[in-house]
N, C-alpha and C positions, 0 to 999 in steps of 0.2 A: 101679068105681076102690077098687077094689082089687089088680089086675093091677101081677103086679112088670116085665114084658117095658115099656120105656122106650126109642123116642125119641130124637134127642135135640137133639130139641123141647121133648119133654116136660112141663116143668117148665118152658118159661117164660113170662116172665108179662108181661100188654102191661097200660099203667093209661094210664086215659083222665082229663083232669082237663076240665068246662069252665067256663068260663068268665066273665060279662058283667066285663065291663068297659064304667065310665060311664060316660057322656060327654065327653071330654074330658080321661080318663083315661087317654090311649092309650100318650103316648107315657114319661108314667110307666110304665105297662105293663109298656117293652119296654126298660129301661131298668133298671127290677127282673129281667125275668124272660133278663134278658144272662149277669145273674151268681150268678142260675140255674142258665142251663148253662153256664154255667166248673163251675161245682160240681158237676154230674150226672158232664159230659164224666168228669175223673177218678174217677171211682165206681169201686168193685171189680163189678164184673160187670153195670154200667149196656154195650147195645149201639145202643141209636139213639136218639136223642127229638126230637121234631117238633112247630115252632104251628105253625098255624094261623090264618088269621086271614078271621074273616069276608066272603062276597063279598054281603053282604045288610046288611039293618038290624039286622039282631038284636043287637048287639054283641054277639055269641057265640063264644066266639075258644076254642081245644082245642087243649090239651098234647099227644102221641099220648109214650109216652117206652116201651121195650120192653129184661126185664133175661134173666138164669137164671138170675135162681132167682125167687118170692114171701121169701123173704130176702134177697135182697140189695138187695131194694127196704125190704121192714122197715126193713133196718138203714142207708138211708140216709138214710129218711121218720121215722123217730125219732136223728133225731145229731142233735145241736146244732147243728151250721152252716146244716142244713137248718133250723130250726123257727126262727131266728136273719131265713134269706132270704126264710124269707114269708111271718114277722110282720108289713111293712109290707104286706103284699097285700091286706090291706082294703082302706086305702084308692085303691083301683084303680078293684076289684071287687063284686059289687054281691049277688051271686048267681053259687055254685061248687057241680060236681055231682062225684064222683071216684065210677071203674068201673074194679074189680082183673079184670082176668082172665086163666085161667091159657090158653097162645094152644093146638092143639088139633089145625089143618091153616093151611094159606099156600102158597096158589098166588099162582104170580105171573103176569105179565105174556110173551104172545112180544114180545118188546122187550125184559126188566130182565135 
């Protein structure tokens, strides 16, 4: 951890936010996500965000995002705008889990 040599992606951070949407809550959740998406798109340090819909009956949706540095993500997460946007989330979601990690390797497929 204490190395000074950094590749260009050494400090990039990934976030996985898994949420279980309540039955019948999909549209409410999607409407809320749409607002969140617009907010995050203009946030400094934000690289990409993806929403994954479950292909089974688990009701587990996944939001993944990538950030230039952990500081960029935490600044957005702690902002008033973010707090206001996620406040209504609990009416559509009954379980949530957040994982944050430093991206240390990236492998792309030949077709990308």
